[in-house]
N, C-alpha and C positions, 0 to 999 in steps of 0.2 A: 485223219488219214483216209485216203480213198484208194481202193484197189480193185482191179477187175477180177471177175470170177466166172468160171465155167462149171456148170453142173448139169446133170441129165434129168429129163422128165421121165415119166413112166414108160414112154415109147422109145427111150434111148436117144432122143434128140438132145444135142448139146445146146443149152440155153446160156446166154451171156448176160451178165449183170455187173453192176457197180456196187461195192460195199463201202459205206461210210462208217468208219470206226472211230469212236471218240477217244480222246486221250486217256491214258491210264487212270483208272478210277479206284476208289476204295474197294477192297475185296468184299466188304459187307454191303456195298451198294447194289440195289436191284439192277439187273440187266434187262432193259426193256428195248425190244426191237420194233421197228416200224417198216412194214413192207408197203412201198408206194407203187401201186399197180399202174401199168401203162394205160393211157387214155384211149380206149377203143382200139383202133387199128394204127395208132401212132406209136412211136417207140418211146423208150424209157425217159427221154428228156422232157417231153410234153411241150405244148405251145408256150412261147415266152419263157421257156426253161423253168417252168413252175415246179416240176418235180425235183430239179436240181436245187433250186432255191429252198424248197422245203427240206430236202435231205441235208443240206449243209447247215441250215438253221438248227435242225434238231440234233445233228451231230455235235455242234458246238455246245448244246445244252446237256450232252452226256448220253444221248440215245444212239443205239445202233440202227442204221438205216440201210435198206436194200432197194435198189431200183433194177429191174430186169426186163428183158424182152422175152415174151412167150414165143413159142414155135411159130415161124412164119413172119415174125416181126423183127425189125431192126437187125441186129447182128447175131441173132439166134438161128439155128438150123431149122429146116422145115419150110413149107410153103402154104400160103392160103389157097383155098380152092380156086383153080384157074377158070376164068370166064364167068364166075358167079357174080350176079348183079350186086352192087354195093349194099342195096337194101337187104338182100338175103344174108350177106356177111354180117351186117349189123344185127339181123335177127338171130344169127348164130352166136354172136357175142352176148346178146341179151339172154340167150338160152344156156350159156355156160361154156362157150368155146374155149376160153382161157382159164377156166376154173382148175382143171387138173394141173396145169403148169404152175398156177399160183400155189396150189397145195404142195407141189414138188419144191417150189421156192421156200415155202414155210418150213418144210422138212429140213432142207439144207441150212437155212438161216438159224433155226432153233438149235440144231445139232452142233453147228460150227461154233456158236457163241454161248451155248448153254443158257439161252434166254429164259428169264423168269416170267415175262409178259410179252404178248405180241399184239400190236395194233396193225390193222390193214386199212389203207385209205386209197382213194382214187377219185378221178374226175370223169364224169360222163360214163363212157363205156368202162373205164377203170372203176368207177363207183359201183356199177352193177356187178362187175367181176368180184370186187371186194365183198359186196353183199352176199353173193351166192357162195363164194368160198368161205366166208365167215360163218355162214349157217352150217356148213359141212365140217368145219374144222373146230373141234372142241377146244383147241389150244388158243384160238383167237379170242382175245379179251375185250376188244373194243373196235369200233369202226368209225371212220370219217368219210362221209359220202357227199361229194360235191356235184351238184346238178345231176343227180341220179335220174335216169330216164324211167318214166312210168309206163308210157305207151309203147307197145311192141312194134318195132319196125319190120318192114318186109318190102320187097320190090313191088308187091301188089298194092301197097298202101300209098295213096297219093300224098303229095306235100300238103294239100289242104286238110286232109284228114288228120295228119300229124299235127299241123299248126293249130287246128281248132281245139282238139284235146278237151272239149267240153268246158273250157274256161272262159275268161273274159273275151277272147278272140271270137268265140262263138257268136256273141251278140253283134260284133263288128261285121262278120261275114253274113249273118242273117239280115242285118240292116242293109248291107249292100245289095242283097238279092231283092229285098223289098223295093229299094229305089229303082231297080231294073224293071220292075213291073210297069213303070211309067215311061219306058224308053222303047221306041219302035225297033231300034237295032237289036235290043236284047230279045225281043219276041222273034225277030228274024233269025237270030242265032239259035234260039230254042227250036223253031220249026224246021230249020235246015240242018239239024243234028250237029251243030258246032258248039253247043253249050257243054260245059263240063258237067254232064248229068250225074256222074258219080259224086262229085263235090257238092252239087245241089242237093242230091238225095241225102248225103251224109249230114249236111248242115241242118236240113229239115228234121231228120231223124234225131240228131243230137238236141235240137231245140225242144222237141217233144219229150225226149228222155229227161231233159233238165227239169221240165215241169213235173214229170212223174217221180223221178228219183230224188230230186233235191228239195222238193216242197212237201213230200209225203213220206211216211214210213221210215222215220229216222231211228226207230228202235231196232237194235240188232236182231231181236227175236222175230220181228216182222219183215225184215229186209232180206231179199234174196241176193246175197252177196255173190254167189256163183254167176247168176244172170247179170248182175251189175258189172262184174269183172269182164265177162265175155262180151257183152254189148258195147262196152267202152274200150275194148281192145287193150285192156291193161295186161301187162306182162304177168302171167300167173306165177312164174318163177320168183319175181319180185315180191309178190304177196306172200307166197309160201315161206320165203326166207325171212321176211319181216316178222311174220307170225312166230316162226321158230326162234328168232333172236329175242323177241319180246318175251316169249315164254321162259327163255333161259336168262332173261334180264341182263343182256350184254349191252353196255352203253353205246349209243349211236349218236353222232353229231351229223345232222343234215345241214348242208349249206346250199343256198340257191342264189344265183344272180338274178336280179330283177328283170333283166332283158334277155335271159336265157330262153331259147325257143320252147323248152319243156317246162318252164316255170308255171304256166297256167294249169297244165295237166297235173303237175305235182301238187299245186296248191288246192285246186278244186276237187280233183278225183281222189287224191291220196290224203292230203292234210285235212281238208274241211269235211270230207265225206267218210272215207274209209277209216282214217285214224281217229277222228273225233267221235264218230258214231259207234265204232267197234271197241275202241279202247278208252274213250273219254278224254277229258281235258287235263287229267292229272298225269302230266308227262313224267313226274318224278317216280311214279309207280313203275313205269316201263323204261326209265333211264334214258330217254331220248331228249334231244334239244334240236330246235329248228332255228337257223340263223339266216337272215336275208341281207344280202348286199344290194341295196335298192337299184342302182343304175348299171350294175356290172353285166357285161355280155358273157357269152359262153366260154370264151378263152381268156377272160380277165386282161384285156388289152392294156389298160392304163395302170401305171405304177400304184396309184391310189387304191384301185380295186385289189391289186395283188397284195399290197401292204395290209389291207383289211382282212383279206383271206388268210394270209400267213399268220397274222396276229391272233385271229380267232382260233385257228387250229392249234396254235401254240398254247394259248391260255386254257383251252379245253383239255388238251393232252396233259399239261402240267398239273391241272386240277385233279384229273381222274387217275393219272399214272405218273406221279412224281418219281424221279430216279433216286431221290435222297430219302 
């Protein structure tokens, strides 16, 4: 059964959501809830209705599911900051713009159905909101983070800076700049101030840092993680939340699309560098799993990608949080 619900956030704004309620179950069966967070500044349905598909799939399996709009999104009260550049809004999302509303949703959800367990999941901006709220809410038992962004966005950060992300794309952009050394028109643009100097400087800086940080000092006691995070523009809230959740051993499923724009930064900055060097290769110790859907894009356009995504999330949830 699906029914609408209105509840208030801590500022008194009415938030709108949809509850997916499973058929009557055994009274001794665990009540497990799943809060599916809206993706960034999109509303509770998500591209290609992914959140709806997830919710209905888990409801059929006996899970309680909530999809809701935070303040200023979809059918909820409130407004996003007027006139703010989209990059700054994204910066605010990555800094926790929707965390308080997610905590309010958790409060309502747990109280209404007397939940025994709670899982929070989301895609992109929803993933970072799920992560930050999960680190703050002791009642959250597990998380599913799809294409969680690692690099902090802002209106001052160029598209090139975000795309490079110190990953495989770095070598591509660096190679393109090397080729331009042999083109007269490129020198003309450089000398007439038409070159993207910021992008050029960032690519050269990242190439140098790759040599310094990825080939040397892999031992955590020798590595300056604060400097590493700052220089690579990694979201500090992301790192703090990861460290907190790993300390408290809350299971996390990371899913990445192979063609997601943030895949390289996630793989190279977080997975290969921060995760492997700080926590080691024994993922069972910290209860995390990383799953790659090789060709999938950011919004999982094709049904094949959606099917793989939904199937993986279902198997992980059923393994870690069975309702029977």
